[in-house]
Steps between C-alpha positions, in 0.01 A plus 500: 500500500595790728849644479746358750735749666769455764632781724861503614637735764840338575723259311206388288527841328841431343507121529146381428598147396201460267396602149283807459359691206488847652683680782413837651586698806192493720368654817306319769331709769442383854825300519866589536833325437656423839777296659240337720571128452748320724725279290598178676679347200608719207608819680520389862444208732243412760748613769587823313225576248558740215237710326352464153231690318130460545205692368340636816186704564510877475630754252566422136756298308644546155604171343469301180190348342546205266227384264521126442362322195183302583666173394774555761273595790502164682874450454577850630270475801656163592847655468403803712349286773812285516717814515297719735310263727787286632435590866153648445605841632326651196134492405401484135270791416353667191568872531396793281793669323527825312709491181670813356269501196198541730381140495397332823566128522479235771815303569613209712726633776650351811417695815661434836291305751511712815401199714800293383796449737734650237318834493736757652255790507554860400861573592657841479804539273755475784345186650495336156858610431624345825360163390608528136853601599578176688283226347630232263316204351543227240465752216753739653510816709176682567656836411588371150132417444390848611771686305426294188127565531555875530740502203246318282221734607714801406583342161128463439435862598313405817572697813451336839589756764459262795734242347746782424487596868570141603809493276615837637462367855697183415781718362487724808521196729810381314665840520446521875615145575 
């Protein structure tokens, strides 16, 4: 049976929620990590949506690749679908990843559906910061989600300059308020 890999680019990186036998930092080309998904529940509301991460077209994204044991494949895919496809804003795809040891693998990843009503598009850092700064949902403030994501990325040695700019803009907005 072929190897089964999963690619995480947000909270899945540090909170996968499933068993795996191997974990590597990985690079996917042609997609970027972006606050491009309007959150109507966890980090905002329908009246005042927040922003959460999506894997959107363009650029490249460093994240985490998890190799799952063949016996756990069905259980893990069921778990991922329940976790990621709640509102169907993501599309399940198999993307090529580059691992640090030179291997190329294909992994299940969840890519934002640009035709979905929750797709916010490519926002600049200030526009994203204005939303993140004021949105709150059932899981808490939107800024806490973004700050936590950036802190985890830094802990993992992954630099995301755009997300850093969003955080800087949120801090600037607070200092000028």
